[in-house]
Residue, then its C-alpha position, 0 to 999 in steps of 0.5 A: x631491128x638490130x641492137x647496136x653494141x656501144x661503149x659505156x661512154x657512149x651509153x653515158x652520153x644519153x644521161x643528162x643532168x637531172x635525169x632519173x635512172x632506174x637500174x636492175x639488181x638487188x644488193x650488189x648482184x644483177x646491177x649494171x657494172x660498167x655505166x656507173x664509171x662512165x657517168x661518174x667520169x662525165x659528171x667530173x668533166x661537167x663539174x670541172x667545166x663549171x656545169x651542174x651534173x647530178x642524176x636521180x638513182x633508183x635501184x632495187x636495194x643497195x648496189x656495188x662499188x661500181x655504181x653507188x661508190x663511183x657516183x657518190x665520190x663524183x658528187x653525181x647523185x641528187x636523189x637516191x632510193x630505196x636502200x644503200x650500203x656503200x660507205x661513200x654513199x652513206x657519207x654523202x647522205x649524212x652530209x646531205x649531199x645526196x637526198x636519200x629516200x629510205x623506203x620500204x622495198x616492197x613499195x618503191x616500184x608501185x610508187x614510181x608507177x604512181x608518179x610520186x618520183x616523177x619520170x624515169x628517163x633511162x633504165x639500165x639493165x644487166x642481162x645474160x641473154x637478149x634478142x632483137x624482139x626485146x626478150x631479156x634474161x636477167x642475171x642474178x637479181x630482179x629488183x625493180x627492173x620490170x617497172x623501170x623498163x616499162x616507164x623509161x623512155x630509153x633502155x640500155x643493156x649491159x650484157x654480162x657474159x660472165x653469167x650463163x644464158x642457162x639462167x633462163x628459167x630461174x626468174x619469175x617476172x610478174x607485175x601486179x596491176x595498179x589500183x583500182x584493178x589490182x587483184x591478189x598475188x596468186x602465190x600460195x607457196x614459195x615454189x609457185x610460178x606466176x609470171x614469165x621467165x623473161x623480161x619483155x620490153x619494147x625493143x624500140x626503146x633499147x638504144x644499145x648494149x654494152x658487152x661486159x664480163x664481171x663478177x658480182x661485187x659481193x664481199x665474203x661473209x665473216x666466219x660465224x663466231x661464238x655470239x652469232x652461233x649462240x643467237x642462231x642456236x637460241x632462235x632454232x631452239x625457240x622455233x622448235x619449242x613453238x612446234x612442240x607446243x603447237x603454236x607453229x604447225x608440225x610441217x613448219x612455215x616458210x622463213x624470211x631472213x635478212x642478210x649478213x653474218x647473224x642471218x647466216x648463223x640463224x639459218x645455220x642453226x635452224x638447218x642444223x636443228x633435228x626438231x625442225x623439218x626441212x623448210x621453204x624460204x620466201x625472202x628477198x635475199x638468198x645468201x650463202x647459208x641458203x645454198x648449202x642448206x639446199x644442197x643438204x636437203x634442209x631447205x626444200x625451196x627458196x624464193x627471193x629477189x636476188x642471189x646475194x652470194x660470195x663468189x664461192x657460193x655463186x660458183x656452186x650455183x652457176x656450176x649446177x644450174x640444172x639442180x638449182x633451177x628447180x630449187x630457186x625462184x628470183x622475183x621482182x621485189x614487190x612480189x618477194x616482199x609483198x605484205x599481202x603474200x607475207x601475211x597470207x602464207x604465214x611467214x616467220x620473219x627474222x631481221x636484225x636491229x641496231x638497237x631495241x628498247x626495253x618496251x620492244x621498239x626497234x631501230x634498224x637504220x640510224x645511229x643516235x637518231x641522226x646518222x643513217x647506216x644503210x636503210x630500212x630495206x625489207x624488214x618492215x615489209x616482213x616484220x609487220x605482216x609476218x606470222x611471227x616476227x623475230x628481231x636478232x641482235x648481239x646484246x652489246x657492240x664496241x666491245x661491250x661499251x654500247x648496249x643494244x638494249x636501251x631505255x628508248x630507241x633513238x630512231x624508230x623503224x619498227x614499233x612494239x606493235x610489230x615485234x613479237x620476239x627479241x633474241x640475243x646471245x643471252x636468250x629469247x624475250x617473248x613479247x606476245x600478249x604482254x603489257x609494256x612493263x611485262x615486256x620490259x622485264x622480259x627484255x632486261x632479264x632475257x636478252x640484255x647483257x648482264x653488265x647492263x641489267x641493273x642499269x636498265x632496272x634502275x631506269x625503270x625505277x626513275x618513274x615516280x608514278x605508274x604509267x602505261x609506258x614508264x619512260x622518263x623523258x629527261x633520262x631516256x637517252x642518257x645512256x647514248x649521251x654517256x657513250x658520246x661523252x665517255x665512250x662507255x654506256x656502262x658509266x651512265x649515272x641516272 
């Protein structure tokens, strides 16, 4: 059968009010970039005519302006999962105009297959190549695409000719069987290939292909500054010492790192360390620093679900695919983030917090317990199941007016039972084999900003009798309330 070429507006005609749409990609890479604007235009026309029009949008992780942004502004999204970073989407979520399901990234695909989210009506997939037999070559990410095309009634392709057909061979498409037939995922080292380089779909479900030419919508990362560089140096020195004392094998272990400026700084620090050998990555996001470290030989191999790179770094990859094809694998996120694989291969997991409390609990998603920032992403997949879990955070925010170390986190994403190490620009708090009071002493002395240490010590003294975890409930959020009142946590009076 011949797959017809259609316009984005024609593709949007297949999308009806209440439909659930699953899209390819992970972060703003590999996602469809034409159909979002067409759906938004349709939604605005329907709203103007007095008719309801909203879709349920299921992705890999965040998307770009041309999907989350335009749809949020058009008030075209009802349910959204599993992760987002767009400011207009965030505003709509916090105003309850979008019903946001913040989800562990490893779990969404299987839970969609289990039927927890209802029917997937349409899958929209970005490809760099395809044929009439339903063989698809994805672009710069995989995400949850295999599950969405399997379940969807209809499939729409966006053929992005800005990405070369030579990406064939970078992907490793594998979908585990659902219980009770699931077996272990046969990944034993990051470079293992266990699936197919192409995504195979039922060609009778493909209703058309939109021809496009787009860059991925990734903004450049900020330059490394003194704070992020120091955090990276502290992490590298800590890991080097763990090798020296024998708690990490001399051959080292695979690394997982979150996305962003701190993550780039941490990977830079590890790569620059003369005491850490060249290593492999098993992660969800392969970003700029990874590309440079692969070229320098400091990273031997990187497995992920997306190439989340600036245009400059992406051009390096696209310009030398013969080299990078043997250094990178892109997998479905239920494989890249699989807790079973993470625990078995002994991953060192490094992720960033909004705030941590003095007993080792971590908030990575919400400001003041109510306003979501982005979402939990894959941090829970990795931190809870890792060989060594590390949380990185600058000691303060807002020019020192907010302490990242507080008496009690206002929202709990990762508990003290999952977190082993906290690192700031001031040092490393090693929480392993420590009771709550000992964790508190370690965190206050090693990672809290000097301006806040006395304040945090004084909080501990408020407890009038010994307890396992010395919280004083009527004062636990007083630092947060002080910031909301005066604009500076340092003004807190117990």
